[in-house]
KOLDRENLUM-834456 format. One record per residue (C-alpha): residue number from 1; residue in three letters; x, y, z. Coordinates in steps of 0.2 Angstrom, whole numbers, plus 5000, padded with zeros to 4 digits. Layout:
   nr  rest    c1    c2    c3
  NUM   ALA     X     Y     Z
...
This chain:
   nr  rest    c1    c2    c3
    1   MET  5973  5245  5569
    2   GLY  5974  5258  5555
    3   ASP  5967  5276  5556
    4   LEU  5950  5279  5550
    5   PRO  5950  5287  5532
    6   SER  5948  5305  5531
    7   THR  5931  5303  5523
    8   ARG  5925  5295  5539
    9   VAL  5929  5310  5550
   10   GLN  5927  5326  5539
   11   PRO  5911  5335  5539
   12   SER  5901  5335  5523
   13   ARG  5884  5336  5516
   14   ILE  5872  5321  5520
   15   PHE  5876  5306  5508
   16   SER  5890  5316  5500
   17   VAL  5902  5301  5503
   18   LEU  5894  5285  5504
   19   GLY  5896  5266  5503
   20   VAL  5885  5254  5494
   21   ASP  5881  5235  5495
   22   TYR  5867  5222  5492
   23   THR  5859  5209  5503
   24   GLY  5847  5196  5500
   25   PRO  5839  5188  5490
   26   PHE  5821  5189  5498
   27   LEU  5806  5182  5490
   28   ILE  5791  5193  5486
   29   LYS  5774  5191  5478
   30   ASN  5770  5198  5461
   31   SER  5752  5203  5467
   32   PHE  5739  5200  5480
   33   LEU  5732  5185  5472
   34   ARG  5732  5169  5482
   35   ASN  5742  5158  5470
   36   THR  5753  5171  5462
   37   LYS  5771  5168  5457
   38   SER  5785  5173  5469
   39   ILE  5800  5182  5463
   40   ARG  5817  5186  5471
   41   ALA  5822  5204  5477
   42   TRP  5837  5212  5484
   43   ILE  5840  5226  5496
   44   CYS  5852  5239  5491
   45   ILE  5859  5249  5506
   46   PHE  5868  5265  5504
   47   ILE  5877  5272  5520
   48   ARG  5885  5289  5523
   49   PHE  5903  5288  5529
   50   ALA  5903  5302  5542
   51   SER  5886  5299  5551
   52   LYS  5883  5281  5546
   53   ALA  5865  5286  5541
   54   ILE  5858  5273  5528
   55   HIS  5846  5274  5513
   56   ILE  5838  5258  5507
   57   GLU  5831  5254  5490
   58   LEU  5823  5238  5484
   59   VAL  5828  5230  5467
   60   THR  5822  5215  5458
   61   GLU  5838  5211  5449
   62   LEU  5857  5211  5451
   63   SER  5859  5219  5434
   64   THR  5868  5235  5431
   65   ASN  5853  5243  5424
   66   SER  5843  5239  5440
   67   PHE  5856  5246  5451
   68   LEU  5857  5262  5441
   69   ASN  5838  5265  5443
   70   ALA  5841  5263  5462
   71   PHE  5856  5275  5461
   72   LYS  5845  5288  5452
   73   ARG  5832  5286  5465
   74   LEU  5845  5290  5479
   75   ILE  5851  5305  5469
   76   ALA  5833  5312  5466
   77   ARG  5829  5311  5486
   78   ARG  5846  5313  5494
   79   GLY  5856  5323  5481
   80   PHE  5871  5318  5471
   81   PRO  5886  5310  5480
   82   SER  5904  5316  5477
   83   GLU  5912  5299  5481
   84   ILE  5906  5281  5481
   85   TYR  5914  5266  5489
   86   SER  5909  5248  5485
   87   ASP  5916  5230  5482
   88   ASN  5919  5223  5465
   89   GLY  5902  5216  5462
   90   SER  5898  5214  5444
   91   ASN  5883  5226  5445
   92   PHE  5895  5240  5452
   93   VAL  5909  5237  5440
   94   GLY  5897  5236  5426
   95   ALA  5889  5252  5431
   96   SER  5906  5261  5432
   97   ASN  5911  5254  5415
   98   LEU  5895  5259  5407
   99   ILE  5897  5277  5414
  100   ASN  5915  5278  5407
  101   GLU  5911  5271  5391
  102   ILE  5896  5282  5386
  103   LYS  5903  5298  5383
  104   ASP  5888  5307  5376
  105   ASP  5875  5300  5388
  106   VAL  5866  5313  5399
  107   PHE  5870  5302  5415
  108   GLN  5888  5302  5410
  109   ASN  5888  5321  5408
  110   PHE  5879  5323  5425
  111   LEU  5893  5313  5434
  112   ILE  5907  5323  5425
  113   ASP  5899  5340  5430
  114   ASN  5897  5335  5448
  115   ARG  5913  5326  5450
  116   ILE  5907  5309  5457
  117   ILE  5922  5297  5460
  118   TRP  5920  5279  5462
  119   HIS  5932  5268  5472
  120   PHE  5933  5249  5473
  121   ILE  5940  5240  5487
  122   PRO  5953  5226  5484
  123   PRO  5946  5210  5477
  124   ARG  5942  5197  5490
  125   SER  5944  5209  5504
  126   PRO  5927  5212  5512
  127   HIS  5934  5218  5528
  128   HIS  5939  5234  5518
  129   GLY  5921  5237  5517
  130   GLY  5917  5234  5536
  131   LEU  5906  5250  5536
  132   TRP  5893  5244  5524
  133   GLU  5895  5226  5529
  134   SER  5889  5231  5547
  135   ALA  5874  5240  5539
  136   VAL  5869  5225  5529
  137   ARG  5871  5214  5545
  138   LEU  5860  5226  5555
  139   THR  5846  5225  5543
  140   LYS  5847  5207  5536
  141   TYR  5850  5198  5552
  142   HIS  5834  5204  5561
  143   LEU  5824  5205  5545
  144   LYS  5825  5187  5540
  145   ARG  5820  5182  5558
  146   VAL  5805  5193  5558
  147   LEU  5799  5188  5540
  148   GLN  5803  5170  5541
  149   ASN  5792  5162  5527
  150   THR  5780  5178  5525
  151   LEU  5778  5183  5507
  152   LEU  5775  5202  5504
  153   THR  5771  5211  5488
  154   TYR  5784  5224  5482
  155   GLU  5774  5238  5488
  156   ASN  5772  5231  5506
  157   PHE  5790  5225  5507
  158   TYR  5797  5242  5501
  159   SER  5786  5251  5514
  160   LEU  5793  5240  5527
  161   LEU  5811  5243  5522
  162   VAL  5808  5262  5522
  163   GLN  5801  5260  5540
  164   ILE  5816  5250  5545
  165   GLU  5827  5264  5538
  166   SER  5819  5276  5550
  167   ILE  5822  5264  5564
  168   VAL  5841  5262  5560
  169   ASN  5842  5281  5557
  170   SER  5834  5285  5574
  171   ARG  5847  5276  5585
  172   PRO  5854  5288  5598
  173   LEU  5873  5292  5596
  174   THR  5878  5304  5609
  175   PRO  5870  5318  5620
  176   LEU  5866  5335  5612
  177   SER  5873  5344  5628
  178   GLU  5879  5341  5645
  179   ASP  5864  5349  5654
  180   PRO  5858  5336  5666
  181   ASP  5840  5342  5662
  182   ASP  5842  5339  5644
  183   SER  5838  5322  5637
  184   ASP  5839  5326  5619
  185   VAL  5852  5315  5609
  186   LEU  5860  5316  5592
  187   THR  5854  5303  5579
  188   PRO  5858  5300  5561
  189   GLY  5841  5307  5557
  190   HIS  5846  5324  5563
  191   PHE  5859  5325  5548
  192   ILE  5845  5320  5536
  193   ILE  5830  5331  5541
  194   GLY  5838  5341  5555
  195   ALA  5827  5333  5569
  196   PRO  5823  5316  5576
  197   LEU  5814  5304  5564
  198   THR  5796  5300  5570
  199   PHE  5782  5288  5564
  200   LEU  5763  5289  5563
  201   PRO  5756  5284  5580
  202   GLU  5745  5269  5579
  203   LYS  5738  5256  5591
  204   SER  5751  5243  5596
  205   LEU  5748  5225  5589
  206   ASP  5755  5213  5602
  207   VAL  5751  5198  5591
  208   LYS  5761  5187  5578
  209   HIS  5759  5194  5561
  210   SER  5755  5177  5554
  211   ARG  5739  5178  5564
  212   LEU  5733  5193  5556
  213   SER  5722  5193  5540
  214   CYS  5723  5211  5536
  215   ARG  5738  5215  5526
  216   TYR  5740  5233  5533
  217   LYS  5740  5226  5551
  218   GLN  5752  5212  5546
  219   LEU  5764  5225  5540
  220   ARG  5762  5235  5556
  221   ALA  5766  5219  5566
  222   LEU  5781  5216  5556
  223   PHE  5787  5233  5559
  224   GLU  5785  5232  5578
  225   GLN  5793  5215  5579
  226   PHE  5808  5222  5569
  227   TRP  5809  5236  5581
  228   ARG  5809  5226  5597
  229   SER  5822  5214  5590
  230   TRP  5834  5227  5582
  231   SER  5833  5240  5597
  232   ARG  5837  5226  5610
  233   SER  5852  5221  5600
  234   TYR  5858  5238  5597
  235   LEU  5857  5243  5615
  236   GLN  5868  5228  5619
  237   THR  5882  5235  5607
  238   LEU  5882  5252  5617
  239   GLN  5891  5245  5632
  240   GLU  5904  5232  5633
  241   ARG  5903  5220  5646
  242   PRO  5921  5212  5649
  243   LYS  5925  5199  5661
  244   TRP  5926  5204  5679
  245   GLN  5945  5203  5682
  246   VAL  5946  5222  5682
  247   ALA  5933  5234  5690
  248   ASN  5926  5246  5677
  249   ASP  5913  5258  5686
  250   ILE  5909  5270  5671
  251   TYR  5893  5276  5678
  252   LYS  5894  5294  5684
  253   VAL  5880  5307  5689
  254   GLY  5874  5317  5674
  255   GLN  5878  5304  5661
  256   CYS  5866  5301  5647
  257   ILE  5858  5284  5647
  258   VAL  5846  5273  5637
  259   LEU  5834  5262  5647
  260   HIS  5831  5244  5641
  261   ASP  5813  5245  5644
  262   ASP  5801  5241  5631
  263   ALA  5795  5257  5621
  264   ALA  5785  5261  5606
  265   PRO  5794  5261  5589
  266   LEU  5807  5275  5587
  267   ALA  5803  5281  5605
  268   TRP  5820  5278  5614
  269   LYS  5819  5280  5633
  270   ILE  5833  5293  5635
  271   GLY  5837  5299  5653
  272   ARG  5851  5305  5664
  273   ILE  5859  5296  5679
  274   MET  5854  5307  5695
  275   ASN  5862  5296  5708
  276   VAL  5873  5280  5710
  277   HIS  5871  5267  5723
  278   PRO  5887  5257  5726
  279   GLY  5886  5240  5734
  280   ALA  5895  5234  5750
  281   ASP  5911  5231  5739
  282   GLY  5911  5248  5733
  283   HIS  5906  5244  5715
  284   ILE  5891  5252  5707
  285   ARG  5877  5240  5702
  286   VAL  5861  5251  5704
  287   VAL  5858  5269  5698
  288   THR  5844  5281  5699
  289   VAL  5839  5289  5682
  290   LYS  5828  5303  5677
  291   VAL  5818  5300  5661
  292   LYS  5808  5316  5657
  293   ASN  5797  5319  5672
  294   ALA  5799  5302  5680
  295   ILE  5813  5295  5691
  296   PHE  5817  5277  5692
  297   LYS  5829  5265  5700
  298   ARG  5837  5253  5688
  299   PRO  5851  5240  5689
  300   VAL  5866  5244  5678
  301   THR  5862  5229  5667
  302   LYS  5846  5238  5661
  303   ILE  5854  5253  5655
  304   SER  5867  5258  5642
  305   VAL  5877  5274  5643
  306   LEU  5879  5284  5627
  307   PRO  5897  5287  5621
  308   ILE  5904  5302  5630
  309   TYR  5922  5307  5627
  310   ASP  5931  5314  5642
  311   GLN  5941  5329  5637
  312   SER  5951  5330  5653
């Protein structure tokens, strides 16, 4: 396996070096009318190389102009990037060619002044873009299963995507300190706003979105269903569970963990291991964890240890 590119490990401003890709299509409605015509839309995902923070835009065409509009919206809210990586999609190649051909355009002058460099991966090699392909999979896999045949308007679909962006950017990465009483963790959201991302608290809707007549409540239910599906899947990826030929007791007192218990959206249950309870065979299968002011006993199958790199 090759080393990570230098842009993946060097500190930089948020969204300074990023990858971009499309996923879709999804069907959306033109208006709130009952028999309105449905149109296709795509999700444009930008991902920062260093922190894997994502930025999502919704586009209704695969054209170069549509991508440039999404790119300008990214620049307006996140600042201009210094380097962009993408595949050889016609919209990305077309945007690059358009920028290089138009010498007197204001957008071209902007790119020259700020030294934005565009990199294309080799043709027919999607594994070279594994970083943004994984971001696409994180979003598309669960979104399609939550939406099913539901048709949303452009406004509602875009609102849902922005909330999904906050969910993905709220995922815990590593503890902020080694203090056993500190349960704060680092998230991609810290690199965007300097603090954990939050959402407007509302009463939970524990019903299927298809049973709701109010469009606002339907959108809320979709958001909660995506949170439950995505968060469970993400927690499973935090901890490898190989076959049991070799003992792998990685649980130690003081480690930062995430409980697999149900929680409100963006409210990860972060805690610390207070004690371990080995079985008769000496292997740890139960631990005592402290989450805020509460102490629980949980099997190791219901917790995920956040990545901690031993410097010894």
